[in-house]
C-alpha positions as CSV (number, residue, x, y, z in Angstrom):
1,M,9.4,-3.8,-19.8
2,S,8.6,-0.3,-20.3
3,E,11.3,2.2,-21.4
4,L,12.1,4.1,-18.4
5,R,12.0,7.9,-18.8
6,A,14.3,10.6,-16.9
7,V,11.5,11.1,-13.9
8,D,11.6,7.2,-13.6
9,R,15.1,7.2,-13.3
10,L,15.2,9.6,-11.0
11,I,12.8,7.9,-8.5
12,Q,14.8,4.8,-9.0
13,R,18.1,6.5,-8.1
14,R,16.4,8.0,-5.0
15,R,15.2,4.4,-4.0
16,F,18.5,3.3,-4.7
17,V,20.4,5.7,-2.5
18,V,17.8,4.9,0.5
19,A,18.1,1.3,0.0
20,A,22.0,1.0,-0.3
21,H,22.6,2.1,3.2
22,A,21.0,-1.3,4.5
23,V,22.8,-3.5,2.2
24,P,25.6,-5.2,4.2
25,E,29.3,-4.7,2.8
26,G,30.6,-7.3,0.6
27,A,27.0,-9.1,0.6
28,E,25.6,-11.7,-2.2
29,I,22.6,-10.5,-2.6
30,L,19.4,-11.9,-4.7
31,D,17.5,-9.1,-6.0
32,I,13.6,-9.4,-7.1
33,G,12.7,-7.8,-10.0
34,C,16.1,-7.1,-11.2
35,S,15.1,-5.3,-14.3
36,D,18.2,-4.2,-16.3
37,G,20.5,-4.5,-13.3
38,A,21.0,-0.9,-12.5
39,W,20.9,-1.6,-8.8
40,F,23.8,-3.9,-9.0
41,E,25.7,-1.3,-11.2
42,H,24.8,1.4,-8.4
43,L,26.1,-0.8,-5.5
44,G,29.2,-1.5,-7.5
45,G,32.3,-2.8,-5.6
46,R,30.4,-2.8,-2.3
47,I,28.8,-6.2,-3.1
48,A,29.8,-9.5,-4.2
49,P,28.7,-10.9,-7.6
50,S,25.1,-11.1,-7.3
51,T,22.1,-12.4,-8.8
52,G,18.9,-11.1,-10.0
53,V,15.5,-12.7,-11.2
54,D,12.7,-10.8,-13.4
55,P,10.3,-12.8,-15.4
56,E,10.1,-9.7,-17.7
57,L,13.9,-9.9,-18.6
58,A,14.4,-10.9,-22.6
59,E,16.9,-13.3,-21.8
60,S,19.3,-14.4,-19.1
61,V,22.7,-12.5,-18.9
62,V,25.8,-12.0,-16.8
63,T,26.8,-8.5,-16.8
64,P,30.3,-7.1,-17.4
65,S,30.8,-6.7,-13.7
66,G,30.1,-10.5,-13.0
67,H,26.2,-10.1,-11.9
68,A,23.7,-12.9,-13.1
69,L,20.3,-11.5,-14.6
70,V,18.1,-14.4,-14.6
71,R,15.1,-14.5,-16.6
72,G,12.4,-16.2,-14.3
73,T,11.5,-16.1,-10.5
74,V,13.2,-17.4,-7.5
75,K,11.7,-20.8,-8.1
76,D,14.0,-21.0,-11.4
77,L,17.1,-20.8,-9.2
78,P,19.4,-23.7,-8.1
79,K,17.4,-25.1,-4.5
80,A,21.0,-25.0,-2.9
81,A,21.4,-21.2,-4.0
82,T,21.7,-19.2,-0.6
83,F,22.1,-15.4,0.0
84,D,23.4,-13.0,2.6
85,C,20.9,-10.2,1.3
86,F,17.6,-10.1,-0.6
87,T,16.3,-7.0,-2.4
88,A,13.0,-6.1,-3.5
89,L,12.9,-2.4,-4.6
90,A,9.2,-1.1,-5.5
91,V,8.3,-4.8,-6.2
92,L,6.5,-6.4,-3.6
93,E,3.4,-4.4,-4.5
94,H,2.9,-6.2,-7.5
95,F,2.5,-9.8,-6.0
96,E,-0.8,-11.3,-4.7
97,T,-0.9,-11.9,-1.0
98,S,-0.7,-15.7,-1.5
99,T,2.3,-15.4,-3.8
100,L,4.2,-13.0,-1.5
101,L,3.6,-15.5,1.5
102,E,5.3,-18.2,-0.7
103,L,8.1,-15.8,-1.6
104,G,8.7,-15.0,2.0
105,H,9.0,-18.7,2.6
106,D,11.3,-19.1,-0.3
107,L,13.4,-16.2,0.6
108,R,13.7,-17.6,4.0
109,S,14.9,-20.9,2.9
110,R,17.8,-19.5,1.0
111,A,18.7,-17.1,4.0
112,R,22.4,-17.5,5.3
113,P,22.6,-16.5,9.0
114,G,22.2,-12.9,9.5
115,S,20.5,-12.5,6.1
116,V,18.3,-9.3,5.7
117,L,15.7,-8.6,3.4
118,V,15.8,-5.0,2.4
119,A,12.5,-3.6,0.5
120,T,10.9,-0.6,-0.6
121,I,7.1,-0.3,-0.9
122,P,5.4,2.7,-2.3
123,S,2.4,4.0,-0.9
124,P,-1.0,3.0,-2.5
125,A,-1.5,6.7,-2.8
126,V,1.4,6.6,-5.3
127,D,-0.6,4.7,-7.9
128,R,-2.8,7.8,-8.4
129,L,0.4,9.9,-9.1
130,L,1.8,7.3,-11.5
131,D,-1.6,7.5,-13.3
132,V,-1.2,11.1,-13.9
133,G,2.4,10.9,-14.8
134,I,1.9,8.2,-17.2
135,R,-1.3,10.0,-18.7
136,L,1.0,13.1,-19.2
137,H,3.9,11.2,-20.8
138,F,6.6,12.1,-18.3
139,L,6.3,8.7,-16.5
140,A,6.7,5.1,-17.9
141,G,5.7,3.7,-14.5
142,M,7.3,0.2,-14.8
143,E,4.6,-2.3,-14.9
144,A,2.3,0.0,-12.5
145,E,-0.6,-1.9,-14.0
146,Q,0.3,-4.8,-11.8
147,H,0.2,-3.0,-8.6
148,H,-2.4,-4.5,-6.3
149,G,-3.1,-1.5,-4.2
150,E,-2.4,-3.5,-1.2
151,A,-1.7,-1.3,2.2
152,V,2.0,-1.4,3.0
153,E,1.3,-2.8,6.5
154,A,-0.5,-5.9,4.7
155,I,2.6,-6.5,2.7
156,I,4.9,-6.5,5.8
157,A,2.5,-8.4,7.8
158,T,2.4,-11.2,5.0
159,L,6.2,-11.1,5.2
160,E,6.2,-11.9,8.9
161,L,3.8,-14.9,8.7
162,S,6.6,-16.2,6.4
163,G,9.3,-15.6,9.3
164,W,10.7,-12.4,8.5
165,A,10.9,-9.8,11.2
166,V,11.2,-6.0,10.8
167,R,14.1,-4.5,12.0
168,K,13.9,-1.1,10.7
169,H,11.4,1.0,8.9
170,R,11.4,4.6,7.6
171,R,9.6,6.8,5.3
172,F,11.2,8.6,2.4
173,E,10.2,10.8,-0.6
174,L,7.7,13.0,1.1
175,G,6.4,9.8,2.9
176,L,5.1,8.3,-0.4
177,N,7.6,5.3,0.0
178,H,8.9,3.3,2.7
179,L,12.2,1.3,3.3
180,F,11.9,-2.1,5.4
181,V,15.0,-4.1,6.8
182,L,13.6,-7.4,7.9
183,S,15.6,-10.3,9.3
């Protein structure tokens, strides 16, 4: 995992503020690409103890606030684990289409009645801005080299093929990022 810089954290916090409004109060979350668990800390007492998965973690840990950060993927969780909410903040653009379709099905099979999927997806134009910021050393870019350049619409269409339906969509950060809430 790359070390986050101040600008990365600022962008991350803005993403958190926008996405937090879509997370149901008291929800047990499965966060895809949890990194250091900062998202759970941002949500604080608004959520139940939750689980994050990330194959880039050095090791699995339980945070002081009771959240499990699991080194691995959704497939590494017990089959019976279900959740009220799934979050994927600036993560889905890292998945190949076939893997994203499989992820969508996996999340669907773990969804409790009324579950939502909250996702933020940057526009492909963000990749060019990341390249400049990384070269100028004011962004770390958190695995920016893993972006596949897939159009936002194609990512959402893939999730819809796996049984998710868009309930809400809005742009933020000057239109360079998208928030989707699917059910």
